[in-house]
C-alpha positions in Angstrom: -37.9 -5.2 -37.1 -37.6 -3.9 -34.2 -39.3 -6.8 -32.4 -37.8 -9.4 -33.7 -34.5 -7.6 -32.5 -35.7 -7.3 -29.1 -37.0 -10.9 -29.2 -33.2 -12.1 -30.0 -31.7 -9.6 -27.4 -33.7 -11.4 -25.1 -33.2 -14.4 -25.8 -29.4 -13.9 -26.1 -29.8 -12.6 -22.2 -31.0 -15.5 -21.1 -29.1 -18.0 -19.4 -30.0 -21.4 -20.5 -29.3 -20.4 -24.0 -25.9 -18.8 -23.3 -25.2 -22.1 -21.9 -26.8 -24.0 -24.5 -24.7 -22.1 -27.7 -21.5 -22.9 -25.3 -21.9 -26.4 -25.2 -22.5 -26.8 -28.9 -19.0 -24.6 -29.4 -17.3 -26.9 -26.7 -18.3 -29.8 -29.0 -17.5 -28.4 -32.0 -13.7 -27.6 -30.6 -13.6 -31.3 -29.1 -14.0 -32.4 -32.5 -12.3 -30.0 -34.6 -9.3 -29.3 -32.5 -8.9 -32.1 -29.8 -6.1 -30.1 -28.4 -7.5 -27.5 -27.7 -10.6 -28.9 -26.3 -8.4 -30.3 -23.3 -6.3 -27.4 -23.1 -9.7 -25.7 -22.3 -10.7 -28.0 -19.2 -9.4 -25.3 -16.5 -12.6 -23.1 -17.7 -14.7 -25.8 -16.6 -12.9 -26.7 -13.6 -12.6 -22.9 -12.2 -16.4 -22.5 -12.5 -17.2 -25.2 -10.1 -14.5 -24.7 -8.1 -16.1 -21.1 -7.7 -19.1 -22.5 -6.7 -17.8 -25.7 -4.6 -16.1 -22.4 -2.0 -19.5 -21.3 -1.5 -21.1 -24.6 -0.6 -20.5 -25.3 2.3 -21.1 -21.3 4.2 -24.3 -22.0 2.2 -25.7 -25.3 3.3 -24.8 -24.1 6.9 -26.1 -20.9 6.9 -29.4 -22.5 5.5 -29.8 -25.1 7.6 -28.9 -23.4 11.0 -31.4 -20.2 10.0 -34.5 -22.6 9.2 -34.0 -25.0 12.4 -33.6 -21.7 14.7 -36.3 -20.4 12.9 -38.5 -23.3 13.2 -37.6 -23.5 17.1 -39.6 -27.2 17.4 -36.8 -30.1 17.2 -39.5 -32.6 16.8 -40.3 -30.7 13.7 -36.9 -31.4 12.7 -36.3 -34.6 13.5 -39.9 -35.9 11.6 -38.0 -34.2 8.5 -35.3 -35.7 8.2 -36.4 -39.1 8.7 -38.8 -38.7 6.4 -36.4 -37.6 3.7 -34.4 -40.3 4.6 -37.3 -43.2 4.3 -38.2 -41.3 0.6 -34.4 -41.6 -0.5 -34.2 -45.2 0.2 -37.7 -46.3 -1.4 -36.4 -44.1 -4.4 -33.0 -45.0 -5.0 -33.9 -48.3 -4.4 -36.3 -48.3 -7.3 -33.7 -46.9 -9.1 -31.4 -49.8 -9.0 -33.8 -52.3 -9.5 -34.7 -50.6 -12.9 -30.9 -50.4 -13.8 -30.9 -54.1 -13.1 -34.0 -54.8 -15.0 -32.9 -52.7 -18.1 -29.3 -54.1 -18.5 -30.8 -57.4 -18.5 -33.5 -56.4 -21.4 -30.7 -54.9 -23.4 -27.7 -56.9 -22.7 -25.4 -54.3 -23.9 -22.2 -56.2 -22.6 -23.2 -59.4 -24.9 -20.7 -60.1 -27.3 -17.9 -58.3 -26.5 -16.3 -61.0 -25.2 -13.7 -59.4 -23.4 -10.4 -61.1 -21.5 -9.5 -59.6 -18.0 -6.3 -60.6 -18.5 -5.6 -58.7 -21.6 -7.2 -55.5 -19.8 -4.3 -52.7 -18.7 -5.6 -52.0 -15.1 -3.5 -49.2 -14.1 -5.7 -46.6 -15.3 -8.1 -47.7 -12.5 -5.8 -48.2 -10.1 -6.4 -45.5 -7.8 -10.1 -46.1 -8.3 -9.5 -49.8 -6.8 -7.0 -48.8 -3.8 -9.7 -46.0 -2.6 -12.3 -48.5 -3.2 -10.0 -50.7 -0.3 -9.9 -47.8 2.3 -13.5 -47.4 2.2 -15.2 -49.5 5.3 -18.9 -48.6 6.8 -17.2 -47.6 10.0 -14.7 -44.9 8.3 -17.5 -43.7 6.2 -19.4 -42.6 9.7 -16.2 -41.7 11.4 -15.5 -39.4 8.4 -19.1 -37.4 9.3 -17.5 -36.2 12.2 -14.7 -33.4 11.8 -11.9 -32.9 13.2 -12.2 -29.2 13.8 -15.0 -26.7 12.9 -12.5 -25.1 10.7 -12.0 -28.6 8.6 -15.2 -28.7 8.1 -15.2 -25.6 5.7 -11.3 -26.4 4.5 -12.9 -29.8 3.3 -16.4 -28.6 2.2 -17.3 -32.4 2.8 -21.1 -32.2 2.6 -22.1 -34.6 5.8 -19.9 -32.7 7.9 -21.1 -29.3 7.0 -24.8 -30.7 7.7 -23.8 -32.1 10.8 -22.1 -29.0 12.4 -25.1 -26.9 11.1 -28.0 -29.2 12.4 -25.9 -29.0 16.0 -25.6 -25.4 15.8 -29.4 -25.0 14.7 -30.2 -26.8 17.2 -28.0 -24.8 19.7 -29.6 -21.6 18.3 -33.5 -22.7 18.6 -32.7 -23.8 22.1 -31.9 -20.2 23.1 -34.9 -18.3 25.5 -37.2 -16.6 22.9 -36.3 -13.3 25.2 -32.8 -13.7 24.4 -31.2 -11.0 22.3 -28.6 -13.5 21.0 -30.9 -15.9 19.7 -32.2 -13.0 17.2 -28.6 -11.4 16.8 -27.1 -14.7 15.4 -29.7 -15.3 13.2 -30.0 -11.7 11.5 -25.8 -12.2 11.2 -26.0 -15.5 9.3 -29.0 -14.6 7.3 -27.5 -11.0 6.5 -24.1 -12.5 5.1 -26.4 -15.6 3.4 -28.0 -12.3 1.1 -23.9 -11.8 0.6 -22.9 -14.8 -0.8 -26.1 -15.2 -3.0 -25.0 -12.1 -4.1 -21.6 -13.9 -5.2 -23.4 -17.0 -6.6 -25.2 -14.5 -9.1 -22.0 -13.2 -9.8 -20.1 -16.8 -10.6 -23.5 -17.8 -12.5 -22.6 -15.4 -15.4 -19.2 -17.4 -15.6 -21.5 -20.6 -16.2 -21.3 -20.8 -20.2 -17.5 -20.6 -20.3 -17.6 -23.4 -17.6 -20.0 -25.1 -20.1 -17.7 -24.7 -22.7 -14.5 -25.4 -21.1 -16.1 -29.0 -19.6 -17.5 -30.0 -23.0 -14.6 -29.4 -25.3 -12.3 -31.2 -22.7 -14.8 -34.0 -22.5 -15.2 -34.7 -26.9 -11.1 -33.5 -27.0 -10.0 -35.7 -24.6 -12.3 -39.0 -25.5 -13.6 -38.5 -29.0 -16.6 -39.3 -30.5 -15.4 -42.7 -31.2 -15.8 -43.9 -28.0 -19.5 -43.0 -27.6 -19.7 -45.4 -31.1 -17.8 -48.3 -29.4 -19.5 -48.6 -26.2 -22.8 -47.1 -27.7 -25.4 -49.2 -27.0 -24.4 -49.0 -22.8 -24.8 -45.4 -23.3 -28.1 -45.2 -25.0 -29.3 -47.7 -22.2 -28.1 -45.7 -19.7 -29.4 -42.6 -21.2 -33.2 -44.1 -22.3 -33.3 -45.6 -18.7 -32.8 -42.6 -17.3 -35.5 -40.8 -19.5 -37.7 -43.3 -18.3 -37.1 -43.0 -14.8 -37.5 -38.8 -15.0 -40.7 -39.3 -17.0 -42.3 -42.2 -15.4 -41.4 -42.7 -12.0 -40.5 -39.3 -10.9 -43.0 -37.9 -12.8 -45.9 -39.9 -11.5 -44.5 -39.0 -8.4 -44.8 -35.6 -8.7 -47.9 -35.9 -10.4 -49.2 -37.4 -6.9 -48.0 -34.4 -5.6 -49.9 -32.4 -8.2 -47.0 -31.3 -9.6 -46.6 -31.2 -13.8 -43.0 -32.9 -14.2 -42.7 -30.5 -17.6 -43.2 -27.3 -15.7 -40.5 -28.5 -12.8 -37.9 -29.2 -15.8 -38.5 -26.0 -17.4 -38.7 -24.0 -14.6 -35.3 -25.6 -13.5 -34.0 -25.9 -17.4 -31.1 -23.8 -16.7 -29.7 -26.1 -14.0 -30.1 -28.8 -16.2 -27.7 -27.3 -18.7 -25.3 -26.3 -16.2 -25.2 -29.9 -14.8 -25.5 -31.7 -18.2 -22.5 -29.7 -19.6 -20.4 -29.7 -16.1 -21.2 -33.4 -15.0 -21.9 -31.5 -11.7 -24.8 -31.3 -9.4 -22.8 -29.2 -6.8 -22.4 -26.4 -9.5 -25.9 -25.6 -9.1 -27.3 -26.4 -5.4 -27.3 -22.8 -4.5 -29.5 -21.9 -7.3 -31.9 -25.1 -6.7 -31.8 -24.1 -3.0 -33.4 -20.7 -4.1 -35.4 -21.7 -7.0 -37.1 -24.7 -4.7 -37.7 -22.0 -1.9 -39.6 -19.7 -4.4 -41.6 -22.5 -5.7 -42.7 -22.6 -2.0 -40.5 -25.0 -0.4 -40.0 -23.8 3.2 -36.3 -22.9 4.0 -35.9 -25.4 6.9 -37.3 -28.2 4.5 -35.2 -27.1 1.8 -31.9 -26.5 3.9 -32.1 -30.0 5.3 -33.6 -32.3 2.2 -31.4 -30.8 -0.9 -28.1 -31.2 0.6 -28.9 -34.5 2.2 -30.2 -35.8 -0.7 -26.6 -35.3 -2.7 -25.7 -37.9 -0.6 -28.3 -40.2 -0.2 -30.5 -40.0 -3.0 -28.1 -40.3 -6.2 -31.0 -41.8 -8.6 -28.9 -41.6 -11.7 -25.9 -42.7 -10.3 -27.9 -45.8 -9.0 -29.6 -46.7 -12.0 -25.8 -46.5 -13.4 -24.0 -48.3 -11.0 -26.0 -51.6 -11.6 -26.3 -51.4 -15.1 -22.2 -51.0 -15.5 -21.6 -53.9 -13.1 -23.7 -56.3 -14.9 -22.4 -54.9 -18.4 -19.0 -55.6 -17.0 -19.6 -59.4 -15.9 -21.5 -59.6 -19.7 -18.8 -57.8 -21.5 -16.1 -60.4 -19.8 -18.6 -63.7 -20.0 -19.1 -63.8 -16.5 -22.3 -65.7 -16.2 -24.1 -64.5 -13.1 -27.5 -66.5 -11.5 -30.7 -64.5 -10.2 -29.2 -64.6 -7.0 -25.4 -63.7 -7.9 -27.5 -60.5 -9.2 -29.6 -59.8 -6.2 -26.5 -59.5 -4.3 -25.2 -57.2 -6.5 -28.4 -55.3 -5.6 -28.0 -55.8 -2.1 -24.1 -54.9 -2.1 -24.7 -51.6 -4.0 -28.1 -50.6 -1.5 -25.2 -49.9 0.4 -22.1 -48.6 -1.1 -24.3 -46.3 -3.3 -24.2 -44.1 0.1 -21.1 -44.1 1.3 -19.1 -42.6 -1.1 -19.7 -38.8 -0.3 -17.3 -36.0 -0.4 -14.9 -38.2 -2.5 -13.4 -37.6 -5.9 -14.3 -40.2 -8.5 -16.8 -41.8 -5.9 -18.9 -43.6 -8.9 -16.1 -45.5 -10.0 -14.7 -45.8 -6.0 -18.2 -47.3 -5.3 -18.3 -49.5 -8.7 -14.6 -51.0 -7.7 -15.8 -51.6 -4.3 -18.7 -53.3 -5.2 -17.3 -55.4 -7.8 -14.5 -56.4 -5.4 -17.0 -57.4 -2.7 -18.7 -59.8 -5.1 -15.0 -61.6 -5.5 -17.3 -62.8 -9.1 -17.6 -59.9 -11.6 -13.6 -59.1 -12.5 -12.4 -55.5 -11.1 -9.9 -55.2 -14.4 -13.7 -54.5 -16.4 -13.9 -51.3 -15.1 -11.2 -50.5 -17.9 -14.2 -50.7 -20.6 -15.9 -48.2 -18.6 -13.7 -45.2 -18.3 -13.5 -44.1 -21.8 -17.5 -43.1 -21.6 -17.9 -42.5 -18.0 -17.8 -39.0 -18.5 -20.9 -39.2 -21.2 -23.0 -41.1 -19.1 -21.9 -39.0 -16.3 -24.1 -36.3 -17.8 -26.8 -38.4 -17.7 -26.8 -39.5 -14.0 -25.8 -36.1 -12.7 -28.8 -34.8 -14.6 -31.1 -37.6 -13.2 -29.8 -37.0 -9.8 -30.6 -32.7 -10.0 -34.3 -34.0 -11.2 -34.7 -36.7 -8.5 -33.6 -34.3 -5.4 -35.7 -31.4 -6.5 -39.0 -33.9 -6.6 -37.5 -35.2 -3.1 -37.3 -31.6 -1.8 -41.3 -31.0 -3.2 -42.7 -34.4 -1.6 -41.3 -33.9 2.2 -42.1 -30.1 1.5 -46.0 -31.6 1.0 -45.6 -34.4 3.8 -44.7 -31.7 6.1 -47.4 -29.2 5.5 -44.3 -26.5 4.7 -45.1 -26.0 0.8 -47.1 -23.3 -0.7 -49.5 -24.7 -3.5 -50.7 -22.1 -4.9 -47.1 -20.4 -5.1 -46.2 -23.2 -6.7 -49.0 -23.5 -9.6 -48.6 -19.5 -9.8 -44.7 -20.1 -10.5 -44.9 -23.2 -12.6 -47.8 -21.3 -14.6 -45.3 -18.8 -15.1 -47.3 -16.4 -13.4 -44.7 -14.8 -11.4 -41.2 -13.6 -12.5 -39.0 -16.0 -10.3 -36.3 -15.5 -13.1 -36.5 -11.4 -12.3 -36.3 -11.4 -8.9 -33.9 -14.3 -8.8 -31.5 -11.9 -11.1 -32.1 -8.4 -9.4 -31.0 -9.3 -5.7 -29.5 -13.4 -5.8 -32.0 -14.2 -3.4 -35.5 -13.2 -2.6 -38.2 -14.1 0.7 -40.9 -16.5 0.3 -44.1 -15.5 0.9 -45.8 -18.5 3.1 -49.2 -19.4 3.7 -50.3 -20.2 7.2 -49.8 -24.0 5.8 -45.8 -23.4 5.0 -44.6 -21.3 7.9 -43.2 -24.5 9.4 
């Protein structure tokens, strides 16, 4: 009896179990009392805001300390180039897979929607924002107006740029200088405190999951799932196949079991699914990937950059949503037209970093550039976007985790023995994580980059 009670107590003590219970409660509240569900939205919003307030200093500290300790600027450049090449190849494959599936399943065929009868007021904010997005504007936005503005706005690309510059400047200080070690020690100490805050905030994750899920079901209702169920099912099935076939194959080639990796990050997956936000778990993902044996500099450079340039789930959704709108509004697209959509998405899908409603804005910009698929058709997606966002957010999360491992292995900055021990449950990383928020990773000579 005592053993059973002990097992139950241990189960209830796990964050992932608490999150799952709260997700189910949120769905129940949203179905039974929709108005209550909508009222619980601040719980989810507050949790995400608490995490977001920590992202800029955590990314800054991780990148600066990693580069300063790495010392060799050629290694920094090499890691960045390898990461961008990987991101472009895999996200392009995600776009192609989405295009193939939407043409096979044809979720919009038979809806016979007349764009002239659609009320476009609900998407006006997205279409106007899309008009303001240009390639030049995107690159100019990477440069902050001031150092303080970088941390106030929390634009991830701006934070990464400042971190790279600061890290390189610190690394260039002579090793004999006491200033270099002082800077590293101060930032490293600050990071320990920040991850201590993350540990405290993550205790609120179940409440955040409850509020976010209750709001989603309460506001949009399960009826919206049924009306566009074919599209939702297509996105989920495609994301599932992408994770287990493509990412699973990449993981296998790098001697990592995709099943064991997913089990290792199960808490982050549940939180991302409930909140539709990969940013909510970025600090924990950085910790876990370091604990898995990836070196700190690689994690600091690859993972945050991947949040902007390696949104695999979003890429799948973009092609499927664009062709779905064409199918639903009876717009005939040739193979060439669809390849143009694919080509445009290769660029527009990278240009929405740090923008609220980025997925919708990117899609609006893509459809507008085509001048063939009616932008008004995006109204059809509004009611189910939140439900679809759960799948694409989780896919983005897993994709960036695998990307970090792959780049770390390419760089010889991955401790395979450590990774196998962690994934096989021989190292209690959760106990270490919960106790101090962040731990140093013992590394082999190969992974000390």
